[in-house]
ZADO-1210 file (C-alpha; in nm, 4 decimals, padded with zeros to 6 digits):
<atoms>
<atom x="15.5200" y="08.8170" z="09.7266" code="MET" pos="1"/>
<atom x="15.6871" y="08.5199" z="09.5565" code="LYS" pos="2"/>
<atom x="15.3600" y="08.4311" z="09.3878" code="ARG" pos="3"/>
<atom x="15.3213" y="08.7828" z="09.2394" code="ALA" pos="4"/>
<atom x="15.6818" y="08.7871" z="09.1153" code="LEU" pos="5"/>
<atom x="15.6444" y="08.4458" z="08.9497" code="LEU" pos="6"/>
<atom x="15.3182" y="08.5589" z="08.7846" code="PHE" pos="7"/>
<atom x="15.4878" y="08.8729" z="08.6474" code="ALA" pos="8"/>
<atom x="15.7796" y="08.6676" z="08.5106" code="MET" pos="9"/>
<atom x="15.5461" y="08.4245" z="08.3332" code="VAL" pos="10"/>
<atom x="15.3492" y="08.7087" z="08.1721" code="LEU" pos="11"/>
<atom x="15.6644" y="08.8950" z="08.0648" code="ALA" pos="12"/>
<atom x="15.8466" y="08.5931" z="07.9203" code="ALA" pos="13"/>
<atom x="15.6362" y="08.5551" z="07.6021" code="PRO" pos="14"/>
<atom x="15.6493" y="08.9294" z="07.5315" code="ALA" pos="15"/>
<atom x="16.0266" y="08.9334" z="07.5654" code="CYS" pos="16"/>
<atom x="16.0625" y="08.6267" z="07.3442" code="ALA" pos="17"/>
<atom x="15.8457" y="08.7694" z="07.0661" code="SER" pos="18"/>
<atom x="16.0232" y="09.1056" z="07.0740" code="ALA" pos="19"/>
<atom x="16.3579" y="08.9311" z="07.0585" code="ARG" pos="20"/>
<atom x="16.2584" y="08.7132" z="06.7624" code="SER" pos="21"/>
<atom x="16.1195" y="09.0048" z="06.5583" code="SER" pos="22"/>
<atom x="16.4436" y="09.2001" z="06.5994" code="ARG" pos="23"/>
<atom x="16.6652" y="08.9044" z="06.5168" code="SER" pos="24"/>
<atom x="16.4933" y="08.8201" z="06.1872" code="THR" pos="25"/>
<atom x="16.7735" y="08.7955" z="05.9319" code="VAL" pos="26"/>
<atom x="16.7034" y="08.8440" z="05.5647" code="THR" pos="27"/>
<atom x="16.8610" y="08.5708" z="05.3547" code="ALA" pos="28"/>
<atom x="17.1194" y="08.6646" z="05.0974" code="ARG" pos="29"/>
<atom x="16.9871" y="08.7047" z="04.7443" code="PRO" pos="30"/>
<atom x="16.9814" y="08.4079" z="04.5075" code="ARG" pos="31"/>
<atom x="17.0204" y="08.4545" z="04.1333" code="LEU" pos="32"/>
<atom x="16.8805" y="08.1558" z="03.9451" code="THR" pos="33"/>
<atom x="16.8337" y="08.2664" z="03.5821" code="ALA" pos="34"/>
<atom x="16.8957" y="08.5381" z="03.3253" code="LEU" pos="35"/>
<atom x="16.6496" y="08.5932" z="03.0421" code="ALA" pos="36"/>
<atom x="16.7895" y="08.6038" z="02.7892" code="PRO" pos="37"/>
<atom x="17.1283" y="08.4610" z="02.8847" code="SER" pos="38"/>
<atom x="17.2760" y="08.5807" z="02.5528" code="GLU" pos="39"/>
<atom x="17.2336" y="08.9258" z="02.3975" code="VAL" pos="40"/>
<atom x="17.3372" y="09.0896" z="02.0721" code="GLN" pos="41"/>
<atom x="17.4471" y="09.4525" z="02.1000" code="LEU" pos="42"/>
<atom x="17.4977" y="09.6822" z="01.8051" code="SER" pos="43"/>
<atom x="17.5393" y="10.0557" z="01.7573" code="ALA" pos="44"/>
<atom x="17.2604" y="10.2532" z="01.9227" code="ALA" pos="45"/>
<atom x="17.0962" y="09.9463" z="02.0740" code="SER" pos="46"/>
<atom x="17.0226" y="09.8416" z="02.4289" code="ASN" pos="47"/>
<atom x="16.9274" y="09.5014" z="02.5588" code="ALA" pos="48"/>
<atom x="16.6747" y="09.4290" z="02.8331" code="GLU" pos="49"/>
<atom x="16.7658" y="09.1526" z="03.0738" code="ILE" pos="50"/>
<atom x="16.5489" y="08.9913" z="03.3382" code="GLU" pos="51"/>
<atom x="16.7276" y="08.8608" z="03.6473" code="LEU" pos="52"/>
<atom x="16.5279" y="08.5894" z="03.8234" code="ARG" pos="53"/>
<atom x="16.5817" y="08.4597" z="04.1726" code="GLY" pos="54"/>
<atom x="16.4690" y="08.5336" z="04.5267" code="ARG" pos="55"/>
<atom x="16.5437" y="08.7505" z="04.8296" code="ASN" pos="56"/>
<atom x="16.5967" y="09.0673" z="04.6252" code="PHE" pos="57"/>
<atom x="16.5258" y="09.3901" z="04.8152" code="SER" pos="58"/>
<atom x="16.1634" y="09.4961" z="04.7743" code="THR" pos="59"/>
<atom x="16.2001" y="09.8456" z="04.9198" code="ARG" pos="60"/>
<atom x="16.0352" y="10.0999" z="04.6944" code="THR" pos="61"/>
<atom x="16.1492" y="10.4175" z="04.8724" code="ASP" pos="62"/>
<atom x="16.5199" y="10.3291" z="04.8455" code="ALA" pos="63"/>
<atom x="16.5817" y="10.0007" z="04.6593" code="PRO" pos="64"/>
<atom x="16.8804" y="09.8187" z="04.8062" code="ALA" pos="65"/>
<atom x="16.9693" y="09.6083" z="04.5008" code="ASN" pos="66"/>
<atom x="17.3015" y="09.6624" z="04.3255" code="THR" pos="67"/>
<atom x="17.3357" y="09.4732" z="03.9963" code="VAL" pos="68"/>
<atom x="17.6837" y="09.4090" z="03.8572" code="ARG" pos="69"/>
<atom x="17.7384" y="09.2970" z="03.4991" code="ILE" pos="70"/>
<atom x="18.1101" y="09.2802" z="03.4336" code="GLY" pos="71"/>
<atom x="18.2449" y="09.6291" z="03.5160" code="ALA" pos="72"/>
<atom x="17.8981" y="09.7876" z="03.4999" code="LEU" pos="73"/>
<atom x="17.7457" y="09.8659" z="03.8408" code="GLU" pos="74"/>
<atom x="17.3793" y="09.9657" z="03.8645" code="LEU" pos="75"/>
<atom x="17.2740" y="10.0887" z="04.2102" code="ARG" pos="76"/>
<atom x="16.9300" y="10.1235" z="04.3707" code="ALA" pos="77"/>
<atom x="16.7646" y="09.8908" z="04.1180" code="VAL" pos="78"/>
<atom x="16.4025" y="09.8056" z="04.2070" code="PRO" pos="79"/>
<atom x="16.2673" y="09.4522" z="04.2022" code="SER" pos="80"/>
<atom x="15.9236" y="09.2998" z="04.1707" code="SER" pos="81"/>
<atom x="15.6962" y="09.3256" z="04.4748" code="ALA" pos="82"/>
<atom x="15.7807" y="08.9727" z="04.5867" code="ASN" pos="83"/>
<atom x="16.1570" y="09.0147" z="04.5383" code="GLY" pos="84"/>
<atom x="16.1979" y="08.7552" z="04.2627" code="THR" pos="85"/>
<atom x="16.2544" y="08.9591" z="03.9443" code="VAL" pos="86"/>
<atom x="16.4795" y="09.2508" z="03.8524" code="ILE" pos="87"/>
<atom x="16.4703" y="09.4061" z="03.5048" code="ARG" pos="88"/>
<atom x="16.7655" y="09.6056" z="03.3735" code="VAL" pos="89"/>
<atom x="16.8582" y="09.7625" z="03.0417" code="THR" pos="90"/>
<atom x="17.2110" y="09.6955" z="02.9270" code="LEU" pos="91"/>
<atom x="17.3471" y="10.0139" z="02.7691" code="PRO" pos="92"/>
<atom x="17.5508" y="10.0220" z="02.4492" code="GLU" pos="93"/>
<atom x="17.8594" y="10.1337" z="02.6443" code="THR" pos="94"/>
<atom x="18.0049" y="10.0652" z="02.9864" code="VAL" pos="95"/>
<atom x="18.1866" y="10.3233" z="03.2017" code="PRO" pos="96"/>
<atom x="18.5644" y="10.2894" z="03.1771" code="SER" pos="97"/>
<atom x="18.6390" y="10.4622" z="03.5069" code="GLY" pos="98"/>
<atom x="18.8487" y="10.7677" z="03.5726" code="GLY" pos="99"/>
<atom x="18.8664" y="11.0171" z="03.2899" code="GLU" pos="100"/>
<atom x="18.8519" y="10.7593" z="03.0117" code="ALA" pos="101"/>
<atom x="18.5405" y="10.7771" z="02.7943" code="PRO" pos="102"/>
<atom x="18.2836" y="10.4967" z="02.8102" code="PRO" pos="103"/>
<atom x="18.3788" y="10.1886" z="02.6077" code="ALA" pos="104"/>
<atom x="18.1648" y="09.9636" z="02.3936" code="ARG" pos="105"/>
<atom x="18.1028" y="09.6145" z="02.5224" code="TRP" pos="106"/>
<atom x="18.3358" y="09.3533" z="02.3791" code="MET" pos="107"/>
<atom x="18.2040" y="09.0108" z="02.2864" code="SER" pos="108"/>
<atom x="18.2418" y="08.7692" z="02.5745" code="GLY" pos="109"/>
<atom x="18.0942" y="08.6268" z="02.8924" code="ARG" pos="110"/>
<atom x="18.0311" y="08.8610" z="03.1847" code="TYR" pos="111"/>
<atom x="17.9664" y="08.7789" z="03.5506" code="ALA" pos="112"/>
<atom x="17.6275" y="08.8949" z="03.6812" code="VAL" pos="113"/>
<atom x="17.5498" y="08.9350" z="04.0529" code="THR" pos="114"/>
<atom x="17.2947" y="09.1060" z="04.2750" code="VAL" pos="115"/>
<atom x="17.4030" y="09.2548" z="04.6076" code="THR" pos="116"/>
<atom x="17.1663" y="09.3596" z="04.8869" code="THR" pos="117"/>
<atom x="17.2235" y="09.4485" z="05.2506" code="THR" pos="118"/>
<atom x="17.2103" y="09.0731" z="05.3238" code="ALA" pos="119"/>
<atom x="17.4979" y="08.9789" z="05.0910" code="GLY" pos="120"/>
<atom x="17.5825" y="08.8924" z="04.7323" code="THR" pos="121"/>
<atom x="17.4017" y="08.6413" z="04.5133" code="SER" pos="122"/>
<atom x="17.5317" y="08.3497" z="04.3174" code="ASP" pos="123"/>
<atom x="17.7110" y="08.4441" z="03.9944" code="THR" pos="124"/>
<atom x="17.5589" y="08.3723" z="03.6549" code="LEU" pos="125"/>
<atom x="17.7193" y="08.4442" z="03.3182" code="LEU" pos="126"/>
<atom x="17.5724" y="08.6682" z="03.0502" code="LEU" pos="127"/>
<atom x="17.7054" y="08.6226" z="02.6963" code="THR" pos="128"/>
<atom x="17.7333" y="08.9440" z="02.4974" code="ILE" pos="129"/>
<atom x="17.7871" y="08.9406" z="02.1225" code="ALA" pos="130"/>
<atom x="17.8995" y="09.2844" z="02.0133" code="ALA" pos="131"/>
<atom x="17.7695" y="09.3788" z="01.6720" code="GLY" pos="132"/>
<atom x="17.9230" y="09.6008" z="01.4057" code="PRO" pos="133"/>
<atom x="18.0277" y="09.9473" z="01.5110" code="ARG" pos="134"/>
<atom x="17.9515" y="10.2708" z="01.3366" code="ASN" pos="135"/>
<atom x="18.2534" y="10.4887" z="01.2557" code="PRO" pos="136"/>
</atoms>
């Protein structure tokens, strides 16, 4: 009887260990390493495309789990490249003001950029925005 019990324990041990390790896999928090370009010029009726480079971005295609923040602008469910290293966003001419206030134009300055996934928030990089002339 002891021999059969020991044999069953030895056979079950590897299966338990592999099941435990697959469930405990933790995704690393995202890392933001570069913005391209790191400086943009915005003018009336223009948008700027920005490429966020790094690693550990969510690669889900059915429900992307990347939230990109640029200053007060929050973009949710932003897809990344298949390997989770590149996110492309378009910076709109205006940014939501919140509440009932109308959207506001970007002001010239440096804005914090981060990527948040279910595993945490990335490093912060700065995007420089030069606001161009405004139409009346």
